[in-house]
C-alpha positions as CSV (number, residue, x, y, z in Angstrom):
1,L,15.1,4.7,5.6
2,A,11.7,3.0,5.4
3,Q,9.6,1.6,8.1
4,A,6.2,-0.4,7.8
5,G,3.7,0.7,10.4
6,F,3.9,2.6,13.3
7,E,3.9,0.5,16.6
8,P,6.2,0.2,19.6
9,V,9.2,-1.0,17.2
10,A,8.9,2.3,15.4
11,V,9.6,4.1,18.6
12,D,12.8,2.4,18.6
13,S,13.5,3.6,15.0
14,L,12.9,7.2,16.1
15,E,15.4,6.8,19.0
16,A,18.0,5.1,17.0
17,L,17.7,8.1,14.5
18,I,18.3,10.6,17.2
19,T,21.3,8.6,18.4
20,L,22.7,8.4,14.9
21,R,22.6,12.1,14.4
22,N,23.6,13.0,18.2
23,V,26.4,10.4,18.7
24,H,27.6,9.4,15.4
25,G,27.1,12.7,13.5
26,I,24.8,11.0,10.8
27,G,21.6,12.5,9.9
28,L,19.1,10.0,7.9
29,P,15.6,10.7,6.9
30,L,12.8,8.3,7.8
31,T,9.6,7.5,5.9
32,V,7.1,5.7,8.0
33,C,4.5,3.7,5.8
34,G,1.4,2.8,7.8
35,D,-0.6,3.7,10.9
36,G,-0.9,2.5,14.3
37,S,-2.0,3.6,17.8
38,L,1.4,5.5,18.4
39,R,1.4,7.4,15.4
40,E,0.2,10.9,16.8
41,Q,2.9,10.1,19.6
42,G,5.6,9.5,17.0
43,E,4.8,12.6,15.2
44,A,5.1,14.8,18.1
45,F,8.3,13.1,19.2
46,A,9.9,13.4,15.9
47,D,9.0,17.1,15.7
48,R,10.0,17.9,19.0
49,C,13.5,16.0,18.4
50,G,13.9,17.7,15.2
51,I,14.5,14.5,13.3
52,D,13.3,14.2,9.4
53,V,10.6,11.9,9.4
54,T,7.6,11.7,7.0
55,F,4.5,9.8,8.0
56,T,2.7,8.5,5.0
57,G,-0.2,7.0,6.5
58,R,-1.3,3.4,4.9
59,V,0.0,3.0,1.6
60,P,-1.0,0.4,-1.1
61,D,2.0,-0.8,-2.0
62,V,5.4,-0.1,0.3
63,T,7.7,-1.2,-2.6
64,L,8.0,2.2,-4.0
65,Y,9.3,3.2,-0.6
66,L,11.6,0.4,-0.2
67,L,13.1,1.0,-3.7
68,R,14.2,4.6,-2.6
69,A,15.5,3.5,0.8
70,R,18.9,2.0,2.0
71,F,17.6,0.5,5.2
72,A,14.2,-0.7,6.5
73,F,13.1,-1.0,10.0
74,T,11.0,-4.0,10.1
75,S,10.8,-7.3,12.2
76,G,8.2,-9.4,10.8
77,L,9.3,-12.2,8.6
78,L,7.3,-11.0,5.4
79,G,8.6,-7.4,5.8
80,M,12.2,-8.5,6.2
81,L,12.1,-10.5,3.1
82,E,10.4,-8.0,1.3
83,A,12.9,-5.3,2.2
84,M,15.8,-7.8,1.3
85,A,14.2,-8.4,-2.3
86,N,14.1,-4.7,-2.8
87,G,17.8,-4.1,-1.9
88,C,17.2,-2.8,1.7
89,A,19.4,-3.4,4.8
90,V,17.0,-4.8,7.6
91,L,17.3,-3.2,10.9
92,A,15.4,-4.9,13.9
93,T,15.4,-4.4,17.6
94,Y,14.2,-7.0,20.3
95,D,13.0,-6.2,23.8
96,N,12.6,-9.8,25.1
97,P,14.0,-13.3,24.7
98,L,11.3,-14.6,22.4
99,K,11.8,-11.7,19.8
100,R,15.5,-12.0,20.1
101,D,14.8,-15.7,19.3
102,Y,12.5,-15.2,16.5
103,L,15.2,-12.8,14.9
104,R,18.2,-15.1,15.4
105,L,16.3,-18.1,14.0
106,F,15.2,-16.4,11.0
107,P,17.2,-18.1,8.1
108,G,18.1,-14.5,6.8
109,A,19.5,-13.6,10.1
110,P,23.1,-13.3,8.7
111,Y,21.8,-10.3,6.7
112,I,19.9,-8.3,9.3
113,E,21.3,-6.0,11.8
114,M,19.6,-6.7,15.2
115,A,20.1,-5.0,18.5
116,R,18.5,-5.1,22.0
117,S,18.3,-1.3,22.2
118,P,17.9,1.8,19.8
119,G,21.5,3.0,20.7
120,E,23.0,-0.4,20.0
121,L,21.2,-0.4,16.5
122,A,22.3,3.2,15.9
123,A,26.0,1.9,16.5
124,R,25.7,-1.0,14.3
125,T,24.0,1.1,11.6
126,A,26.9,3.8,11.8
127,L,29.4,0.7,11.1
128,L,27.6,-0.3,8.2
129,L,27.6,3.4,6.8
130,R,31.2,3.5,7.2
131,D,32.0,0.5,5.1
132,P,30.0,0.9,1.9
133,A,31.8,-2.0,0.2
134,A,30.8,-4.4,3.1
135,L,27.2,-2.8,3.0
136,D,26.8,-3.5,-0.7
137,E,28.2,-7.1,-0.3
138,R,25.7,-7.7,2.5
139,L,22.9,-6.3,0.2
140,R,23.7,-8.6,-2.7
141,E,23.7,-11.6,-0.4
142,A,20.6,-10.8,1.3
143,F,18.9,-10.1,-2.1
144,K,20.0,-13.6,-3.2
145,F,18.5,-15.2,0.0
146,A,15.3,-13.4,-0.4
147,R,15.0,-14.7,-4.0
148,T,15.1,-18.1,-2.6
149,Q,12.2,-17.7,-0.6
150,T,9.1,-18.7,-2.4
151,W,5.7,-18.9,-1.0
152,S,6.2,-22.8,-0.3
153,A,9.5,-22.1,1.5
154,V,8.1,-19.4,3.3
155,A,5.2,-21.5,4.4
156,D,7.6,-24.3,5.4
157,L,9.5,-21.5,7.4
158,Y,6.4,-20.6,9.3
159,E,5.8,-24.0,10.2
160,A,9.2,-24.6,11.4
161,L,9.2,-21.5,13.5
162,W,6.0,-22.2,15.1
163,G,6.8,-26.0,15.8
164,C,4.3,-27.3,13.4
165,G,6.5,-29.7,11.8
166,G,4.2,-29.5,8.9
167,R,1.3,-30.9,10.7
């Protein structure tokens, strides 16, 4: 697993890992690339809970980490596209209606796992892991989708999402 940055969304990734291990019997390592105001808290939490998390700090290119990961916790538009383009299944949580709509309105939404809680995300991830053929098919489709997202297409998407209508 890879995670870009360490902010509140990353806390969800740690909690999801704990649930995956404790409820679903699946232990996965996580690499957190980047820094944030909650990094020290996250390091202490991961250590206290005994989960396998490596905090790299800021890295010049997250691609090297994505290429080694099967899943990526990210919810930013460009982060989701980058993860898909590098063969990762995207996992994202939301905690309010605006974030939920942002994820659901993303044209790549059919290729991401989104959940309202870390526990729900853990359950969805466990299902993906139990069906490798379906996961591989999703990754292929997500990769194809990501390849269609040129800079022009992404700019158009941002304008549409923010209601600019090209103005």
